[in-house]
N, C-alpha and C positions, 0 to 999 in steps of 0.2 A: 581731208582727214587721213592720217596715216594709219597703217596697220599697227596695232598695239602689241603684237607678239611676233616672235621669230619662228614660232611653231608653223610648219608648212601647212597644216590643215587650217589653222587660224588665218593665215595669209590667203590661202585658197578661198576660204569662205568670204573674207573681206573683199577680194577681187570680184568674186562671183555675185555676191549679194549687194555690195555697195558701189563698186567702181563701174562695172560693166553696165548696169542699168542707168547710171548717171551720164553716160557718154551720148551726146546729142549732136556734136559737130564733127566734121572730118578730122580736125586737129585732135580733139579729145579721143576719137577712135584710134588714131595713129599712136597716141601716147598709151592708150590701153593695150594695143598690140605690143608695144615696147615693154610695158609692165609684165605682160604674159611671157614674153621672151626672157625677161630678167628672172621671172619665177622659174622658168625651165633651167636656166643656167645656174641659178642659186641652189635649187633643190634637186635637180637632175631627176625629176619625176615626170616621165612622159605621159603617163595615164592621166594625171591631174591636169597637166598642161593641155592635153587633148580635150578634156572636159571644158576647160576655160575657153579654148579656141572655138569649140562648138557653141558654147553659151554666148560668146561674143558675136558669132555669126548669126545666131538665131534671135538675139534680142537687140541687135544694133538698130537704132532709129534711122540709119542711113540705108534705106532700101532703094533699089533701082525701080524706076517707074516705067 
């Protein structure tokens, strides 16, 4: 499902609430990282990008054992 708005806060919430929790494979996690990078390039908001990166690191199902 794609983000339905171009508002950066809507896109931020979509990535944080929908995309990040759904990533379970390495490939999905890499794509999520690219999506976060695209968010940073598009909206130039480093604070929100930092929150997404932290959320992605904290909720990733790809934990080292």
